N, C-alpha and C positions, 0 to 999 in steps of 0.2 A: 601570606600568600601561603597555604601545606604547599608540603615538599613531594613534589611527584615522586610516583611509583616509580623505582626502577624496573619497570613491565613496560609501561607506559612508556621508555624512553630505548625501549628495543633496536636491534636490527629488522627492519620489516620483515623480511623473512622470518627469523624469529622469531617472531612473536605471531606471524600466520597459523606455523607451525604449535606453535603454542594452545594459540586460540581451539584449534581440528582436534588438538590432540587435548584439551578436558572439556571439550563439547562430545568427543567420540567415546570419552570415556566413561560422562555420563559425569563429568563435575568431581570424580574424586582421584583417590589413591596420589593425593599430593606428595604425599614422599617419593612414592616412584615418578610423577611426572616432575620435578622439584628436580631432583640423580637429573639426568635424562637431561633436561632443563642446562644445568650449571657445565655436565659434559660441555653441549653447544658453546656456550660462555666462556669456557675457556681461553677461546681465543679471539675473544675481544675482553678479558679481563675482569668481565665482569661475575655477579659471583646474589642469587637470589636465593632468602631464606624460604623456609615453610610457608612462615606466618605472610609474610610480601606474599607468597605467591595464591593463598588459600585464604585474602582479604580481596585478590585480585581474581580470581573467579569465584567468589560470590555478587562479588560487583557482574562480572563479566555475567552468569548464571538468571539476573536478575533481570539483565538487560533484556536477556536474550527472551527469557519468562513474558516479561511485560510488554515486547513486539509478537509472543503466539495471540495472546490477547489478545491483540493491540485487530490482527490483523483474523483472527477469528470473529471481535462484536464486528469487525467491517465488514468479513463474512455474511454475519447474521441482520444486517441489515438492506445487507441488495438485497439477499432469501426473501423476506420476510416483508419485502417494501417495493416491489417492483414497477414502474412511475414514468413516466411520460415528463414530467414538469423536472424536475432537476432538482426533487427531494433528497431525494439517494444521498444525490452530491453534494445538497447540500451537510444533510447527519455527515458524510464518511468526513465532508476537509472538517467539520468542529468534532468528532471524533480523534481527528488525527491530531486537530489542534492542541487537543487538549490532552492527550498523551505525547504528545511530543512537549509539549509545558514544561506536563508535570517531573517526564524523561528526564531535559533539560535540568529542571530545578533540583534531582536527584543525585543530580550527575557531579557534579561542581565542576563544572564549564569554564575550562581556561577558553578564554577571549581572543587566544593569539593562536588555538591551534580548533573552533571551531569556526565556521564564518555565518552567523546569524544572517545574513544579509541572503549570500547564499540558497541556505537556511529556507526561509523568506520567498524566495523565487517558485526554486522547484515547489512548495505547495502554489503556490499562484498560477503557476507551468501547468497543476494536475487540476487545478481547478479549472482553467479556459479549458484543457482537453476534452478534460470531462464533458462541459459546456456545449461541446464543438459536438462533441461524438452523438451526443443528442438533439441536438440540431438537425445531421444527420439518420440518425435513426424517424424522429420525424417524421423529414422532407422523401423518405425513403418510404415510409408509410401511408403520406400522400399519396407516392407514385401510387404503392403498388393499389389503393382504392381506386383509383382513377382508372387506373388498366383494368380493373375486376370490371367498375360501372360499365367502361364502353364496353366489353366484353359480353355484357351481362344486355348492356344495351344493342348489341346488335343484336342476340340471341332472340333478343323479347320483339325484336322488327323484326324478325326469320319466321316465328312464329305464330307473325299476325297479332301483334298489342298493336292497340292506338299509340301513336308518338307521347300522349300525357302519361301512360302506362310507361313508357320506357322511361320518362322525365321521373315518374315519382318513385321509382326502381334505381336508379341513379343517383337518385336524392338519400335514398336509405343508405345505400352503402357507402357514402358520400357522405353520410352522419348530416347535413343538411336540413334542420324540419323549417315549417314554413312559418 
């Protein structure tokens, strides 16, 4: 098994600072970043090399790019195909699963630090949430159409339409075909 990077073992607060610093600095000036980092690490008795930081920074930047691409693709899928039957949800779940799998394959995942079962449960929960949302939207749409049919029927009756004409109008609003 490959030796873990010193950067991966940094104290949480230092690691968070480093990640922000790399992003804010557009993943440049590694010499300046390593100097600042090593000043912070003196109290912990650690030293990070410029090449180690650069390897970490490149890997971190690639991960962020991958996340950005997945996010953009998911938005594009939703924008391109609004639906009522969950096709977008299925596509997004498949896209997310594929991207997560490729990211995990590239990460050299340490099974002791990543709980794949939790990751899988999160994906499943995401799917359940999306399905429940679709069901709620469909029910809300049916209720709105039923209310519109009721109002149209009352208006038709008040204007002297026959019961048969009112029923036909209501069926068309509800999408019922004979």
